[in-house]
C-alpha positions in Angstrom: 9.3 -10.6 -28.4 8.2 -14.2 -28.3 4.7 -15.0 -29.7 4.0 -16.8 -26.5 4.2 -13.5 -24.6 0.7 -12.9 -23.3 -1.2 -13.4 -26.6 -2.3 -9.8 -25.9 -5.9 -9.1 -26.9 -7.0 -6.1 -28.9 -7.0 -2.9 -27.0 -10.1 -1.3 -25.8 -10.2 2.4 -26.0 -9.7 3.6 -22.6 -10.5 6.9 -21.0 18.4 18.5 23.5 20.6 20.1 20.8 24.2 19.2 20.6 24.7 20.4 17.0 27.2 23.2 17.8 29.4 20.9 19.9 29.2 18.2 17.3 29.9 20.4 14.3 32.9 21.9 16.0 34.2 18.4 17.0 33.6 16.8 13.6 34.5 19.7 11.3 31.6 18.7 9.1 30.5 19.9 5.7 27.2 18.5 4.3 26.9 16.6 1.1 26.4 18.7 -2.0 25.6 17.4 -5.5 27.6 14.3 -6.5 30.7 15.2 -4.5 31.3 14.6 -0.8 33.0 17.4 1.0 32.9 16.2 4.6 36.4 16.1 6.2 35.3 13.4 8.7 32.9 10.5 8.6 31.6 8.5 11.6 34.7 6.2 12.0 37.0 9.2 11.7 35.1 10.9 14.4 35.2 7.9 16.7 38.9 7.5 16.1 39.5 11.2 17.0 37.6 10.6 20.2 39.9 7.7 21.2 37.4 4.9 20.4 38.3 3.6 16.9 36.0 1.5 14.8 36.7 -2.2 14.8 33.8 -2.9 12.4 32.0 -0.6 9.9 29.2 -1.7 7.7 26.9 0.2 5.2 25.1 -0.3 2.0 24.6 3.4 1.5 27.9 5.2 2.1 31.5 5.2 3.2 32.0 5.5 7.0 35.6 6.8 6.6 36.5 9.9 4.6 39.2 8.0 2.8 37.3 4.8 2.1 37.2 4.0 -1.6 36.5 0.2 -1.5 33.5 -2.1 -1.9 30.5 -1.5 0.4 28.6 -4.7 -0.3 28.1 -7.6 -2.8 25.1 -8.4 -4.8 24.3 -11.7 -6.5 21.8 -11.9 -9.4 19.3 -14.7 -9.8 19.6 -15.1 -13.6 23.1 -16.6 -13.6 24.3 -16.5 -9.9 27.0 -14.0 -10.9 28.2 -11.6 -8.1 29.4 -8.0 -8.2 30.8 -5.7 -5.6 29.2 -2.3 -5.2 31.5 0.5 -4.3 31.3 4.2 -3.8 31.0 7.1 -6.3 34.1 8.6 -4.8 36.3 8.3 -1.7 34.2 8.9 1.4 31.1 9.1 -0.7 27.7 7.4 -1.5 27.2 4.0 -2.9 27.3 3.5 -6.7 23.6 2.5 -7.0 23.8 2.8 -10.8 26.3 0.0 -10.9 23.8 -2.2 -9.0 20.9 -1.1 -11.3 22.9 -2.0 -14.4 24.1 -5.4 -13.0 20.6 -6.4 -11.8 18.6 -5.1 -14.7 16.1 -7.7 -15.9 16.5 -10.0 -12.9 16.5 -10.0 -9.2 19.5 -9.5 -6.9 20.3 -10.3 -3.3 22.8 -8.7 -0.9 25.2 -11.5 0.0 27.9 -9.6 1.8 28.3 -6.3 3.6 32.0 -5.5 3.7 33.9 -4.3 6.8 35.3 -0.9 5.9 37.9 -1.0 8.7 40.0 -3.6 6.9 39.9 -5.9 9.9 38.0 -8.6 8.0 34.7 -8.4 9.9 32.6 -8.8 6.8 29.0 -9.8 7.3 27.8 -12.7 5.2 24.3 -14.1 5.0 23.5 -17.1 7.2 22.4 -19.6 4.6 23.6 -22.1 2.0 26.4 -20.5 0.0 26.9 -17.9 2.8 28.1 -18.8 6.3 25.9 -21.9 6.2 22.6 -22.1 8.1 18.9 -21.9 7.3 18.4 -18.3 6.2 18.7 -16.5 2.9 20.2 -13.2 1.7 17.9 -10.2 1.6 16.6 -8.7 -1.7 18.9 -6.0 -2.9 16.3 -3.6 -4.3 13.4 -3.5 -1.9 14.1 0.0 -0.7 15.9 2.8 -2.5 16.7 5.9 -0.5 18.5 9.3 -1.0 21.8 10.0 0.7 23.3 13.4 0.1 21.0 13.7 -2.9 22.3 10.4 -4.4 20.4 7.1 -4.8 21.4 4.2 -2.6 19.8 0.9 -1.4 19.0 -0.3 2.1 19.6 -3.7 3.5 15.9 -4.6 3.9 15.7 -7.6 6.2 12.6 -9.7 6.4 12.0 -12.9 8.5 14.3 -15.5 7.0 17.2 -13.1 6.3 20.2 -12.6 8.6 23.9 -11.9 8.5 26.9 -13.0 10.7 30.7 -12.4 10.9 33.4 -13.8 13.0 37.1 -13.2 12.7 39.2 -14.2 15.7 41.8 -11.6 14.8 39.2 -8.9 13.9 39.6 -6.8 17.0 36.0 -6.9 18.1 35.9 -6.5 22.0 35.6 -9.7 24.0 35.0 -10.5 27.7 34.4 -7.3 29.7 36.2 -4.9 27.4 34.3 -1.7 26.8 32.5 -1.2 23.5 30.2 1.2 21.6 27.9 0.7 18.7 25.5 2.6 16.5 23.2 1.8 13.5 20.8 3.7 11.3 17.6 1.7 11.0 14.0 2.4 10.2 10.9 2.9 12.4 8.6 2.0 9.6 9.8 -1.6 9.0 9.8 -3.5 12.3 8.1 -6.4 14.1 8.1 -8.2 17.4 10.0 -11.2 16.2 13.3 -12.2 17.8 15.5 -10.4 17.3 16.5 -7.5 15.0 20.0 -6.9 16.4 23.3 -5.4 15.3 26.4 -5.9 17.4 28.5 -8.3 19.5 27.2 -11.9 19.6 28.2 -15.5 20.3 30.7 -17.3 18.0 28.8 -20.6 18.2 25.2 -19.4 17.4 24.0 -20.5 20.8 22.6 -18.7 23.8 25.6 -18.9 26.1 24.3 -17.0 29.1 24.0 -13.5 30.5 26.5 -11.1 29.0 27.5 -13.2 26.0 25.9 -10.6 23.7 26.2 -6.8 23.6 24.0 -5.8 20.6 21.6 -3.0 19.8 18.0 -4.3 19.3 15.4 -2.3 17.5 11.9 -3.7 17.5 8.5 -3.8 19.0 9.4 -6.8 21.1 8.6 -6.3 24.8 10.7 -9.0 26.3 10.0 -8.6 30.1 6.5 -7.1 29.7 5.1 -3.9 31.1 6.1 -1.8 28.1 4.6 1.6 27.6 3.6 2.6 24.0 3.8 0.5 20.9 7.5 1.0 20.0 9.7 0.4 18.2 12.3 1.0 20.9 16.1 1.1 21.1 17.1 -1.7 23.5 20.1 -3.7 24.5 20.3 -7.4 23.7 22.7 -8.7 26.4 21.5 -12.3 25.9 18.6 -13.8 27.9 16.8 -10.5 27.6 16.1 -7.2 25.8 16.7 -4.4 28.2 15.2 -0.9 27.9 17.3 0.2 30.9 19.3 -1.2 33.8 16.8 -3.8 34.9 13.9 -6.1 33.8 11.4 -3.4 34.8 10.2 -1.0 32.1 12.4 2.1 31.7 9.9 5.1 31.8 12.5 7.3 29.9 12.1 5.0 26.8 10.3 6.5 23.8 9.0 5.0 20.6 11.2 5.9 17.6 8.9 5.9 14.6 10.8 8.0 12.1 11.6 6.5 8.7 15.3 6.9 9.6 16.4 6.3 13.2 19.8 6.5 14.9 20.2 3.8 17.6 23.2 3.8 20.0 24.5 1.5 22.7 27.6 1.7 24.8 28.7 -0.7 27.6 31.9 -0.4 29.6 31.7 -4.2 30.3 31.8 -3.9 34.1 29.6 -1.2 35.6 27.6 0.9 33.2 25.8 1.2 29.9 23.9 3.8 27.9 21.2 3.8 25.3 20.5 6.7 22.9 18.1 7.3 20.0 16.9 10.0 17.6 15.5 10.6 14.2 18.5 10.4 11.8 17.7 13.9 10.5 17.9 15.4 14.0 21.1 17.1 15.3 20.5 16.0 18.9 20.3 12.6 20.6 17.9 11.5 23.3 19.6 9.6 26.2 17.1 6.8 26.9 19.2 5.3 29.7 22.5 5.8 31.3 23.4 3.9 34.4 24.3 0.5 35.9 24.3 -2.7 34.0 21.4 -5.1 34.8 21.9 -7.5 37.7 23.7 -10.6 36.5 25.5 -8.9 33.7 28.5 -7.5 35.6 31.0 -8.4 34.2 30.1 -9.0 30.6 31.3 -12.1 28.7 31.3 -10.9 25.1 32.6 -13.4 22.5 33.4 -11.1 19.6 31.3 -12.3 16.7 28.9 -9.9 14.9 25.2 -10.4 14.2 22.9 -8.4 11.9 19.2 -9.0 11.7 18.8 -11.9 14.2 19.4 -12.9 17.7 22.5 -14.8 18.9 21.0 -18.3 18.9 20.3 -18.1 15.2 20.3 -19.2 12.3 22.1 -22.4 11.7 19.2 -24.8 12.2 16.4 -22.2 12.6 15.1 -19.2 10.8 15.3 -15.5 11.8 11.9 -14.2 12.9 12.6 -10.4 12.9 12.2 -7.7 10.3 14.1 -4.5 10.1 16.1 -2.2 7.9 19.9 -1.5 8.0 21.5 1.5 6.3 24.8 1.8 8.2 26.4 0.9 11.5 29.7 0.6 13.3 31.3 -1.0 16.4 34.1 0.7 18.3 36.6 -0.3 20.9 36.3 1.7 24.1 33.5 3.7 25.7 32.7 6.7 23.5 32.2 10.1 25.1 28.9 11.9 24.8 30.7 14.6 22.6 31.9 11.9 20.2 28.4 10.4 19.9 27.0 13.9 19.3 29.5 14.5 16.6 28.6 11.2 14.9 24.9 12.2 15.1 25.6 15.6 13.5 27.4 13.8 10.7 24.4 11.6 10.1 22.1 14.5 10.1 24.3 16.4 7.6 24.3 13.5 5.2 20.5 14.0 4.7 18.9 10.6 4.6 15.5 10.9 2.9 13.0 8.6 1.2 13.1 10.5 -2.0 9.9 8.9 -3.1 7.2 10.2 -5.4 4.7 8.3 -3.4 4.0 11.1 -0.9 0.4 11.3 0.3 -1.4 14.1 -1.5 0.9 13.9 -4.6 -0.5 13.3 -8.1 1.2 11.0 -10.5 0.6 8.7 -13.5 2.0 5.2 -13.6 3.8 4.5 -16.9 4.5 0.9 -18.1 8.2 0.0 -18.7 7.8 -3.1 -20.8 9.2 -2.6 -24.3 5.8 -3.2 -25.9 4.0 -0.6 -23.9 6.2 2.4 -22.8 3.5 4.8 -24.1 0.8 3.2 -21.9 -0.4 4.2 -18.5 -2.4 2.5 -15.8 -5.9 3.9 -15.9 -9.5 3.0 -15.3 -11.8 2.0 -18.1 -14.8 4.2 -19.1 -17.1 1.3 -19.9 -16.8 -0.6 -16.6 -14.7 -0.5 -13.4 -11.7 -2.5 -14.6 -8.2 -1.0 -14.6 -6.1 -1.4 -17.7 -3.1 0.1 -19.5 -3.6 2.2 -22.7 -1.7 5.0 -24.4 -2.0 8.7 -23.3 -0.5 11.6 -25.2 -0.6 15.4 -25.0 -3.4 15.3 -27.5 -5.6 12.9 -25.5 -8.9 14.2 -24.1 -9.1 15.7 -20.6 -11.1 12.6 -19.6 -8.5 10.2 -20.8 -5.8 12.2 -19.0 -7.9 12.2 -15.8 -8.4 8.4 -16.1 -4.7 7.9 -16.1 -4.0 10.2 -13.1 -3.9 9.1 -9.5 -3.8 10.9 -6.1 -1.5 9.2 -3.6 -3.2 8.6 -0.2 -1.8 7.1 3.0 -2.5 3.4 2.8 -6.0 2.7 3.9 -4.8 -0.5 5.7 -1.3 0.7 6.7 0.0 4.2 6.5 3.5 3.0 5.8 2.2 2.0 2.4 -0.1 3.9 -0.1 -3.5 3.8 -1.7 -4.4 5.4 -5.1 -7.5 7.5 -5.5 -8.7 8.4 -9.0 -8.1 12.0 -9.8 -11.4 12.3 -11.7 -13.6 9.9 -9.7 -13.4 11.2 -6.2 -13.7 8.5 -3.5 -12.9 5.7 -5.8 -9.7 3.7 -5.3 -7.6 1.2 -7.1 -8.2 -2.2 -5.5 -7.8 -5.8 -6.4 -10.7 -8.3 -6.4 -10.1 -11.9 -7.4 -6.6 -10.7 -8.3 -7.8 -8.3 -11.0 -7.6 -4.5 -10.6 -10.7 -2.4 -10.3 -11.7 1.2 -9.5 -14.4 1.1 -6.8 -15.7 3.4 -4.1 -14.3 2.9 -0.6 -17.0 1.0 1.3 -15.2 1.5 4.7 -14.5 -2.2 5.3 -11.2 -3.6 6.4 -11.3 -5.9 3.4 -11.5 -3.0 1.0 -8.7 -1.2 2.8 -6.4 -4.2 2.6 -7.2 -4.7 -1.1 -6.6 -1.0 -1.9 -3.2 -0.8 -0.1 0.1 -1.2 -1.9 3.7 -0.9 -0.8 6.1 0.8 -3.2 9.5 -0.9 -3.7 12.3 -0.5 -6.2 11.4 -1.8 -9.6 11.6 -5.6 -9.9 13.3 -5.1 -13.3 15.8 -2.6 -11.9 13.8 0.3 -13.4 11.3 2.5 -11.7 9.1 1.2 -8.9 7.0 -1.9 -8.2 3.8 -1.9 -6.1 3.5 -4.8 -3.7 0.0 -5.9 -2.6 -0.4 -5.3 1.2 -2.4 -8.4 1.8 -0.7 -10.6 -0.8 2.9 -9.6 -0.3 4.2 -12.0 -3.0 2.1 -10.3 -5.6 2.6 -7.0 -7.4 0.6 -4.7 -9.6 1.1 -6.1 -13.2 -0.3 -5.4 -16.6 -1.0 -8.6 -18.6 -2.9 -8.6 -21.9 -3.3 -4.8 -21.3 -5.3 -5.5 -18.1 -4.3 -4.8 -14.6 -3.8 -7.6 -12.0 -1.8 -8.4 -8.9 0.5 -11.2 -9.9 3.3 -13.4 -8.5 6.4 -14.4 -10.3 5.1 -17.7 -11.5 1.9 -19.4 -10.4 -1.3 -21.1 -11.5 -3.0 -18.0 -12.9 -2.4 -17.1 -16.5 -1.3 -13.6 -15.4 1.3 -15.1 -13.0 3.5 -16.2 -15.9 7.2 -15.6 -15.2 7.7 -14.4 -18.7 8.3 -10.6 -18.6 7.0 -10.5 -15.0 9.8 -8.2 -13.7 9.2 -5.7 -16.5 5.4 -5.9 -16.4 5.5 -5.2 -12.6 7.9 -2.2 -12.9 6.4 1.3 -13.4 7.7 4.8 -13.8 6.1 7.4 -11.5 5.5 9.9 -14.2 4.2 13.5 -14.1 0.4 13.5 -13.7 -1.5 13.8 -17.0 -4.3 15.7 -15.2 
């Protein structure tokens, strides 16, 4: 380790159910262990229903039972090298371990999401080195999930990230041809920026008039006003508007879809009718949010056959995407899928068993173990002599006080319950918070400032190992140990503890069994 590394100081001593129809239609068998025993996947089900997939994208799993190719491509920052990430077996889950190995010690982005149909409708990020444009590729390790008991990574899109595909021979419906779409997204990572879409879009990146788009939108964006509730909602982006139903008026049958994993579906016959459906991805039944006539001015449709993911149609060659959202999987089909086909697809999704698989469940106890080579026996803990938070060793022979100092109770985030806060296990009412970028253990004073300072959002480890804990109110900064003291730190900056040296390792933690 270089002598420059931190000049570490001497340590202080620290103390409606359609499941039966769907299962019969799909012939499903749930994931078990590392193998995948399902006889059909979503695109097999769509094909059996007479509406074959013309595009199929996922970073988590194969959407055909026989698919054994690449799901997506990652590029690492250290040397700009790229690697395709495939599946563990035909029809199975993504090989997350291959990504972890390739991206260890650096950061990676997802630069491509391959079209599993073989039609060449591969999504590429809209930025320099991608399809051109102003955006960048999304971080590859922001959210790890469990699919069929196996680790996989989401495509976690923030403002400034977006993807696009256009292949004139790719078979994506154009004009007034009928089309169906679905995606699995998240109700916990959304905003009201324009426009988190997946589906049919313009080939020229311009708003080309009513009916030029036919895409699923999932957001809290209330385009025409009068919305009820806070969202997010499954809507139809048909260009020049996000529709909750068949008109500009609010559709009273709409519901907010707030589950961590959400199925969103849209189908449009191109001339007379469309339908919107939604559900928690773990549910075996879908809710029909709308089924009826197309909005006035959208009959017939004028689809152009390009594909967008993460942005609206008039993005992102000279401007930046403003939306946030998560994409796990999705497909586009030719034709107007039957209700039975869509029910079977939803049953397949439910059988897969998407879950967060996170140790950061409110009420859980854990200890946070350092992963940097110097300090793998050290744990984040509060000091006994003051309120500072440090790292120091804990072993089975440590005192009960020392073990308690290194144990945290996970609480729903004080400022945002999609994130977490950490209460001391042996100092009730006192929370880990940052002040002047240093970590302290202090009593909750009930202020909004304290709540924000004490809220952290778990992500996959910046080094490719464990987890990193992003500051809620300083999203470029993560909990870091530096000179055995706890800080929130960015990857490079003016503060000493922001040094880029060992930043990825110092900000990565194992969620270990609680010492107390």
